[in-house]
N, C-alpha and C positions, 0 to 999 in steps of 0.2 A: 411733310405734315408739322405744324407747329405742335410743340408741346402745349398741354393745357396750362402749364405755369405760365407761358407767355399770353395767354388769353384771360384767365380771369383770376387766378388765385393769387396774384401779388407776391410771388416768391414763397407761398406756402405749399405750393404742389410740386413734387419733384420725383424724378425716377431714379433709382438707385442703380449705378453700374459697376462692373467689376472688369478687371483686366482680361477675362475671358469672354468668348464670343457670346456665351449665355447671359441675358440680361436678368437682373433680379426682379422680383415682382414690383410693380408700380405701387408706390405708397402715395395715396391721394391727401392723407389726413394723418395727422398723429395727436394724441392726447396733449393738452397744454395745462399749465397751472392757473388755474382759475382763482387762486387765493387773492391776488390783488384786486380782481373785480369784485369778490366778495366781500373783502375788506373796504372797499370803495361805497359799499351799499350798507355799511354796518350801522350807521346813522340816519338812514332813509327815514323821511316823515311818515311814511306808512310802514307800519310794523312787519306786515308780511311780505315785503319787499327786502327785509333784512336776510338775504339769502345765506344758506349755509353752503350751497355749491351751485354752479352753473352748468357745467357739462355732465353728461350721463357717466356714470361708472361702469355699465354695461354694454352700451351701444358702441359698436364699432363702425364708424362712418364709412370705412373702406369697404365693408360688406355691403352696405347700402348702395355706395356710389360706383364702384368699381364695374358691376356687370354692364353698365351702359356706357363706360368711359370711352371705349373706342369709338362709339357712335357719336357722342357727344363732342368729342374733340376735332371731329370733322368740321363742325360749324366754325368758320373764321369771325373774327370780330367785325369785319366790315359787313358780312351778311347778315350778322346779329343785329348790327345798327340799321342796316337798311330795312329789316322787318320791323323795327319798332312802331314806326307811323301805321303799320297795318294791324298791329296786335295790341300794344301796350295801351291799357286803359279803354281798348275799344268794346263795345257790347257784341253780343253774339250775332247779331244779325249784321253788324259791319263786318266781322270776321268771315262770316258766310259768304258775305258779297265779293271779298277778297278772293276767296277761294273760287267762287263761280265765274269770276272774271280772270282768272289764271294769274292773278298776282302773287298767290300763296298757295302752298299744298298742305294737306293734312301733316306730312312729315315734317315740313319746317315749322308748322304751328307746335307741334310736339317739342321738337329741337328748341325752339325757341324759349320755351318755358323750362325745359330741362337745363339748358345754358344758363338761365338765369338763377335757377336753384344751385347749380355747381358753382357759379360764380360767387354767390353770396354765402352759402352754407358751408362752403369748405375753407371759408376764410374765418379764422377764429375772430377777428374784428368786426365782422358784419353778420355772421351766423345768427339766426333767429332760433336756432335749435327747433326748427318746425317741422321739416320733412324727415321722417324716420323710416320710411320704406318707399321704395320705388318699384312701380310694376314693370318688370324686366321684358314683358311682351308689348308694351305700348307703341315702340316704334314700328314693330312689325305689324301691329294692327293698324297703324297709321298709313304704312306704306301699302296695306292691302286695300284701304280705301282710295288711296291715289290711282292703284291699279286698275279698281272697279270704275273708277271715274274716267280714266282715259278709254276703257272698253265700252263705256257707256252702260255699265250694268248694275250702277248704284240703284236702289229703291227709288221708284217715282215719287212716292210720298215719303218725306222725311221729317222727322221730328227737329225742331230748331236745335236741339242739343246734339245731333248728329255729328261726330267727328270732333266733338269740344273735349278738350282733355281737363278731367275733374279730379280734385283731390277729396279724400275721404277722412273725417275723424276716425281714430284707430280704436274706436269701440263699435264700428260697424262691420260685420262679418264681410269678407272680401276674398274670393279664391285666389290662391296663388301667393297670397301675403299674410303674414300672422295677423292675427287681431287680439291686441294685448291690453287695451284699456289702459296702457301707461304701467301695467303691473308685472313686475319679474315673474309672479306667479303664472301669467299667461304669455310668456315670451315665445312658447313653443305652441301657441294654440292655432293650429291649421284647420280652418273650417271652410265650407262652400260659401256662396253668395248670400247675403241678406236679401230680403225681398225687394228693398228699394234699390240695391244694386244689380239685381236681375231686371229691374223695370229700367234703369239708365242703360244698361247694355243692351235691353231689347229696342230701346230708342236710339241706339247708335252711340252713346257716349263713350269716351275712351277714358278708362280708369288710369290716371297717371300715377297715383301713389297714396300713402297714408300719411297724416301729420298727428303731431303730439297733442296733448290734452292734459287737463288737470286730472291726476291719476284717479281711476274709478270714478271719472266724471265729477270730481271734486267732493266725493263723499267718502274719504279716508281720513283725513288729518283735519284738526281744528286750528284755524287761524294761520294756515301755511300758505306759501306762495300760490297764487293762481298760475296756471300754467306749467307747474311742475309734475313730472312724473319720473319714477325711477327708471324707466325704460328711455325717455327722450330726454331727461334733464330739464333745464328751466327754460321754457319758452320766452322770448324776448320781443318788446314791442317795437316795429320798425319806425314809429314815430319817436322813439327815445328808448334806445336799450338801456335797460336798468334805471330808467328815470320813470317811465310810466308802466302802470300794470297792462298785462295783455288782456284782462277779462278772461273769464273761463265759465264753464269747463272746456268749451270748443275754441281753445287758445290758439291751437295751430292752425285751425280753419280760418279764424279771423286774420292772423298775422300773414298767411300765405297768400290770401286774397288780397290784402293791402299791399302786399309787396309783388303783386303781379306773377306769382309762381304757377298760376292756372288760370283758366278763364272762371272758374268758381270753385266753391268747395261745400260739402256738406257737413252739417254740425249736429248735435243733439241738445235737446233741452229738458230738464225737469223743472228747474226754477230759474231761469235768467242765464242759463248757459249757451244760448245763442244770442240773445239779446245784449248781454255784456260785452263778449268779445267783438260782436259786430260794432258797438258804439266805441269801445276803446280802441279800434283800428279803422274807423271811418268807412266801414262798408255797410251794405244793406243785408239785415237780417230778418227772416220771418219765423216765429214760433207759430206753427199751425194749431189750428184746433185739434184737440186729441181724436184721433181715428181718421183724420184725412190721409196721413200717412202711416205705412205699416211700421210697426217696431220688430217684427220678426228677424231674428238674426242680428241683433244689437244688445251689446252687453248692458243690462239693465240696472236702474236704481230703482224705479217705481213704475209698475205696470198702469199706475192710476194716473201718473203725471207725465211720463216720458213721451217724447216725440223727436224725430228727426225734423230737420228743415234746411232751407237753402242760405247760403252766405255768399254774397255776390258784390261787385262792385257798383251796380247799378240796379234800379228796379225792373227793368225790362228783363235781365238775365235772371233775376229772382223768380219772376213770373215763369220763365222758361224753365228753368231748374225744378221748381216745384211741380209744374206740370209733368215734368218726365219721370218724377219719382212716384206719382198718383196711381193708384190701383186698388182695388178691393182684395184684401188677404184674408182667406178663411181661417188661417192659422192664428189672426189675431183677434180676439173678442172685442175689441173696440174699433176695429176697421169698419168703415161704412161702405155700404154699396151703391148709394146715391152717387151719380156722376155730377159734380159741382162745376157747371159751364163757366166759361168766361175768365177762367184763371189765364190761359196761355195768352189771351189777346189783352188782358188786363194792362200789361206793361207797355202796350202800345196805344192805349186809350185812356188817357188821363182824365179824371172827373174833373169838370169845370169848376175852378175855384169858387165862383159865385153861386154855386148850388150847394156847397158843403157846410154843414152845421157842426162844429168841433167844440168839445168842452175842453176848457182849461182850469186846471186846478189853481185855486187861490194860494194854496200852500207852496207850490211851485213858482207862482208868479212873485211871491214874496221873497224868495230865497235864491233865485237863479235869474240873473240879468239877461243871459243869452236866451233862455226860455221866454222871458218876458219880452224881448226883443223880437224872437221870432212870431210870437202870438201877435205882436203889433203889426208885423210885416204882413202876416196872413190876413189880418182885419183889412188893412190898406188895399191888400189884392182882391178884397171882395168876399172872404170867407166870414161867415156868420160865427162869431166866437161868443159861448155861453160861459161865464165864470162860475165855477161852483166849488164849494168846500166838500171834499169826499167825507162820508161818515166813517167814524171809528168803528172798526168791526173787530171781532176777537179772531185770532189766528192760532190760538192755543192747539197743540196737538199736531202741527205741521210736521215736526220732526218725526213722530212717530209713524206718520204715513211712510216716510221715506225708510225708516228703520224696519218696520215690519214687511213692507213690501220687498226691500232689498234681501231681508233674510229669507223669504220665500222665492222671490224671482231670480235671484243669482243660481242657486241650485238647480231650478229649473232650466236656466239657460246652458248651465254646464252639462246637465244631463242630456239635452236635447243637441247639442252642437259640438261639444268638445270630446276629444279623444283622451280617455283616462291614461293612456300609455305616455302621452306627452304632457298633460295637464293633471297635476296630483291633486289639487283642491277641488272639493265637492261642496263646500259651505263656507259662510263666512267664518265659522270658526276655525276651519282648516287654515283659510286665509291668514287670520290672525297668527296662528301657531307658526305657519310658513314665513311670515314677516318678521316674528320675533327671533327666528333661528339665525338671522344676519340683520340685525335692526339698523346698523349704520348705512348698509348699502340699500336695504329694501324700503326702509321707513325713517329716513332722517329727520323727518318732522313728525314722527309718532303716527299713530292710527286711532286717535281718540274716538272718532266717528264710528269705526269698525267697533271698537269695544262698546260704544253706546249702543249699537244694533244688538250686541249679545245681551246688554243689560235691560233692554226695554221689555217691560212685563206687561204690555198692552194686549188684552185679548182680542180674538176675532171679531167679537161683538162690539168692544170698545172702539176697534178700528173702523168699522163700518160706520158707528155714530160720528167720529170724528170726520171721516171723508164726507158725510152728508152736511154736517155743521159747516165745515170750511168752505165746501161749494156754495152753500147758501151765503157764507161771509163774502167770499169773493164775488159771487154775482151782485151781492147787495152794494158792494164798493163801487162797482161800476154802473150798475142798473139804476141807482139812484139818479144819476145825471142821465145817462143813455136814454131811459124811458121817460122821465119827467120833462126832458127838454126836446125828445124826438132827434137826439144826436146820431151822427153818422159814426163818430168815434171819439174817445177820450184821448187826450194828449198828455203823455207822460215824458220822462227823460231816461235814456239808457234802459236799465233794468230796474228802475227804482220800485216799481210796483209789478214786477215779475211774479212774485209770490202769490198775490191777488189774482193775477191772471192765469197762475197755474192750477189753482183749486177751482177757479171758476171755469177752467177749460176753455178758456177765450183765446183766440189768436191775437198776436201782437206783431206789429211790422215796425223795425226801427231805421230811420234813414238819416245820414249824416245832417246835423244842424250847424256845425261849424268847429271851432277850435277854442280852447281857453287861452288866456294870455300866455301860458306856459308852452302851448303847442299841443296839449292833450285834447284828443278828438272828443266830441260829445255829439249826441244824436237825439232827434225828435221820435218818440215811439207812439204810434197809433194802436190803441186797443179798441176792438169791436166786438160784436157778437159771434157767437158759434157760426162757423162756416161762412164768415164775410171775408174771406180772405181775397176775392177777385176786388170786392170794393176797396178794402184796404191798400191793395196794390195800386188801384186806379188813384186813390188819394195820394198815396205815397209818390207815384210817377208825376202828379200834378205839383206837389211840393218840391220834388226834385228838379223839374223842369223850370220852376219859378224861381227857385233859390239854390242854384247847385253848389254845393259846399265841398264836396269831397276834394281833396288835393292828395296827389301821390307823396308818399314819405320822401324827403330830399335826398335821402342817401340810398334810396332804391329805385332810382330813375333811369 
């Protein structure tokens, strides 16, 4: 058997031997000095990319990668290369077809993604600091599916997600893996499956592992790097490590999908946390209407605005992953009982371009040449474009929604799911004190937002007034054009108007639009009325088919 050093780690992977027959434990990874990388970013034009550190001070990658090492090392480089045409950048239906045609097994599919993760994440020159936990049972689960397939005992009716390896943002409860939200305070947070993970498993998905995120979903520090957590370190963008931001807070979800570490990933959003990393990593991201997907078992910021959502390499996979997570959850007060049809098929049924009416913001037409060119191309393809100037609306009080909700919602989550013997904090105040006890390691960028939560004096009555006012503001921002011009959607860029969509509780789909001259990805975002996800996906599919823009990051091919 070839050692993994000869396969993927270019000299960074080694086995320590002694003169005695007994072999020392295998060391896959050793901490390195990241001071040179930190120094190189000291003058970065984006202030929050002037990092204080890159690698986590608490995560031992050996603990993450050793359990599956003996299995992953069995895959040879030539086998890996032979599987690339069947898996790399392929959509779920293509992968399923390869399995059904006996060109690929579920085990090979999982091993392919694990091989890529080991190849890039254990090399300090290519690591994205993305994968922070792996499911030690995933290969056994894949082999069981292969065995059932040989025996002819697989279910006759299978969701398209069946057998597909999925990565999860590490604020989503998952049995068998810690759920940390990137915080050292939750490093021992062992919980059962969240509702959406239960749905994924019921539909046959294979949970591959957990990925890094902006700590506490980017509601801890102010002005700090997106994609940083004390547990996982600094997530990096595969299109430009230390050059481009990853977006956040679902940073690891975006970077892992972009680098083809899994078929797809699940992120979460309060305001922009799916749209931003999807855009920054040239992947498709959907922020659903509040209530379409359950939030039970997800570390919260705001029960008013939080939602999970799918992040994928293409629109068809986005529709599949969204469908696989849907279902009514009585434990979530916002969960809807209605069954919204057409979502699963939306990725296969693009909306005819000539039937689409889309709103283009004059403010974006004036400032962004790629948006302007894309709108022009859509017009030429037959889309009816109505240019409009969005109204100015008040967004005062937005931060108080997050402050007061998290002050109430985090203790409720901890009480419902966490074991007090392994998680000592019970409130934001506890978390602040815990962090201050070792601030250099636990909060190198401070915790200004947590401190702001404690200082916020908004009353319950005041909070309800703010919520009502901002929901009206958000809906006014979009409805002025949507209703007046009978539009199918409003076109935005990346997460530029995520805050308005958040308070309006409107869904938003972002699809790769191209790349800036620097090589930084940029995306077109479709915003629609509540529960218009199927329509958004059909329009997104039409745009993707007519103007395919996503390219793999060149160093991760």
